[in-house]
Structures are given as C-alpha cells and as structure tokens.
PyMOL CGO cylinders between C-alpha atoms (Angstrom):
from pymol import cmd
from pymol.cgo import CYLINDER

trace = [
    CYLINDER, 1.39, -3.45, 13.87, 3.24, -3.66, 10.59, 0.3, 1, 1, 1, 1, 1, 1,
    CYLINDER, 3.24, -3.66, 10.59, 4.29, -0.26, 9.04, 0.3, 1, 1, 1, 1, 1, 1,
    CYLINDER, 4.29, -0.26, 9.04, 4.66, 0.22, 5.26, 0.3, 1, 1, 1, 1, 1, 1,
    CYLINDER, 4.66, 0.22, 5.26, 7.17, 2.87, 4.39, 0.3, 1, 1, 1, 1, 1, 1,
    CYLINDER, 7.17, 2.87, 4.39, 6.81, 4.63, 1.08, 0.3, 1, 1, 1, 1, 1, 1,
    CYLINDER, 6.81, 4.63, 1.08, 9.65, 5.95, -0.96, 0.3, 1, 1, 1, 1, 1, 1,
    CYLINDER, 9.65, 5.95, -0.96, 9.82, 7.74, -4.30, 0.3, 1, 1, 1, 1, 1, 1,
    CYLINDER, 9.82, 7.74, -4.30, 12.97, 7.68, -6.36, 0.3, 1, 1, 1, 1, 1, 1,
    CYLINDER, 12.97, 7.68, -6.36, 14.98, 6.76, -3.10, 0.3, 1, 1, 1, 1, 1, 1,
    CYLINDER, 14.98, 6.76, -3.10, 13.37, 9.63, -1.01, 0.3, 1, 1, 1, 1, 1, 1,
    CYLINDER, 13.37, 9.63, -1.01, 11.01, 8.72, 1.90, 0.3, 1, 1, 1, 1, 1, 1,
    CYLINDER, 11.01, 8.72, 1.90, 7.66, 10.05, 1.40, 0.3, 1, 1, 1, 1, 1, 1,
    CYLINDER, 7.66, 10.05, 1.40, 5.20, 8.75, 4.17, 0.3, 1, 1, 1, 1, 1, 1,
    CYLINDER, 5.20, 8.75, 4.17, 4.47, 5.59, 6.19, 0.3, 1, 1, 1, 1, 1, 1,
    CYLINDER, 4.47, 5.59, 6.19, 1.13, 3.70, 6.70, 0.3, 1, 1, 1, 1, 1, 1,
    CYLINDER, 1.13, 3.70, 6.70, 0.15, 1.46, 9.39, 0.3, 1, 1, 1, 1, 1, 1,
    CYLINDER, 0.15, 1.46, 9.39, -1.18, -1.91, 7.98, 0.3, 1, 1, 1, 1, 1, 1,
    CYLINDER, -1.18, -1.91, 7.98, -4.17, -2.60, 10.52, 0.3, 1, 1, 1, 1, 1, 1,
    CYLINDER, -4.17, -2.60, 10.52, -5.60, -5.66, 8.75, 0.3, 1, 1, 1, 1, 1, 1,
    CYLINDER, -5.60, -5.66, 8.75, -4.67, -9.01, 7.19, 0.3, 1, 1, 1, 1, 1, 1,
    CYLINDER, -4.67, -9.01, 7.19, -5.11, -7.76, 3.71, 0.3, 1, 1, 1, 1, 1, 1,
    CYLINDER, -5.11, -7.76, 3.71, -4.11, -4.31, 2.43, 0.3, 1, 1, 1, 1, 1, 1,
    CYLINDER, -4.11, -4.31, 2.43, -4.78, -3.14, -1.19, 0.3, 1, 1, 1, 1, 1, 1,
    CYLINDER, -4.78, -3.14, -1.19, -2.75, -0.48, -3.04, 0.3, 1, 1, 1, 1, 1, 1,
    CYLINDER, -2.75, -0.48, -3.04, -3.65, 1.31, -6.34, 0.3, 1, 1, 1, 1, 1, 1,
    CYLINDER, -3.65, 1.31, -6.34, -5.37, 4.09, -7.92, 0.3, 1, 1, 1, 1, 1, 1,
    CYLINDER, -5.37, 4.09, -7.92, -8.82, 3.03, -7.04, 0.3, 1, 1, 1, 1, 1, 1,
    CYLINDER, -8.82, 3.03, -7.04, -10.87, 4.75, -4.26, 0.3, 1, 1, 1, 1, 1, 1,
    CYLINDER, -10.87, 4.75, -4.26, -11.72, 1.37, -3.20, 0.3, 1, 1, 1, 1, 1, 1,
    CYLINDER, -11.72, 1.37, -3.20, -7.96, 0.72, -2.22, 0.3, 1, 1, 1, 1, 1, 1,
    CYLINDER, -7.96, 0.72, -2.22, -6.73, 1.10, 1.30, 0.3, 1, 1, 1, 1, 1, 1,
    CYLINDER, -6.73, 1.10, 1.30, -3.87, 3.17, -0.03, 0.3, 1, 1, 1, 1, 1, 1,
    CYLINDER, -3.87, 3.17, -0.03, -4.89, 5.24, -3.01, 0.3, 1, 1, 1, 1, 1, 1,
    CYLINDER, -4.89, 5.24, -3.01, -1.85, 6.64, -4.99, 0.3, 1, 1, 1, 1, 1, 1,
    CYLINDER, -1.85, 6.64, -4.99, -3.07, 8.97, -7.76, 0.3, 1, 1, 1, 1, 1, 1,
    CYLINDER, -3.07, 8.97, -7.76, -0.48, 8.00, -10.35, 0.3, 1, 1, 1, 1, 1, 1,
    CYLINDER, -0.48, 8.00, -10.35, -1.39, 7.36, -13.91, 0.3, 1, 1, 1, 1, 1, 1,
    CYLINDER, -1.39, 7.36, -13.91, 1.45, 4.56, -14.09, 0.3, 1, 1, 1, 1, 1, 1,
    CYLINDER, 1.45, 4.56, -14.09, -0.11, 2.64, -11.29, 0.3, 1, 1, 1, 1, 1, 1,
    CYLINDER, -0.11, 2.64, -11.29, -2.85, 0.04, -11.96, 0.3, 1, 1, 1, 1, 1, 1,
    CYLINDER, -2.85, 0.04, -11.96, -6.40, 0.83, -10.23, 0.3, 1, 1, 1, 1, 1, 1,
    CYLINDER, -6.40, 0.83, -10.23, -5.50, -2.37, -8.00, 0.3, 1, 1, 1, 1, 1, 1,
    CYLINDER, -5.50, -2.37, -8.00, -1.77, -2.50, -8.35, 0.3, 1, 1, 1, 1, 1, 1,
    CYLINDER, -1.77, -2.50, -8.35, -0.54, -4.68, -5.35, 0.3, 1, 1, 1, 1, 1, 1,
    CYLINDER, -0.54, -4.68, -5.35, -1.90, -6.42, -2.20, 0.3, 1, 1, 1, 1, 1, 1,
    CYLINDER, -1.90, -6.42, -2.20, 0.02, -7.00, 1.03, 0.3, 1, 1, 1, 1, 1, 1,
    CYLINDER, 0.02, -7.00, 1.03, -1.51, -9.95, 3.03, 0.3, 1, 1, 1, 1, 1, 1,
    CYLINDER, -1.51, -9.95, 3.03, -0.46, -11.91, 6.16, 0.3, 1, 1, 1, 1, 1, 1,
    CYLINDER, -0.46, -11.91, 6.16, -0.66, -15.55, 6.59, 0.3, 1, 1, 1, 1, 1, 1,
    CYLINDER, -0.66, -15.55, 6.59, 0.13, -17.52, 9.77, 0.3, 1, 1, 1, 1, 1, 1,
    CYLINDER, 0.13, -17.52, 9.77, 1.28, -14.10, 11.43, 0.3, 1, 1, 1, 1, 1, 1,
    CYLINDER, 1.28, -14.10, 11.43, 3.86, -13.33, 8.59, 0.3, 1, 1, 1, 1, 1, 1,
]
cmd.load_cgo(trace, "trace")
C-alpha cells in the first residue's frame, strides 16, 4: 500500500497510508487527510492512481 510522508519545514511530522485510488487533502472534514491550517484550502490537493500508478 502506498504511504504519504508529511513534512513541515523539512521535519518529518507523520505518515499516512493511502488505502484507496483517490485521496483528498485539505482543511475540510470531508477530506481523507484534514490539516487544520488557515493557509491550506478546504480541498487543497488530490492524490489519485491510474493504471496502478
């Protein structure tokens, strides 16, 4: 299973497994990874896999 490693200012914070083909990151509680930071959009980024990549 793919793993996303999260760093802030060059320092490792945590890692998250990406269990599905689409993974949404942002401030919104609807996101798979919710980051409570005013500088991040409600729906900031999406990671998705196509053809197993």
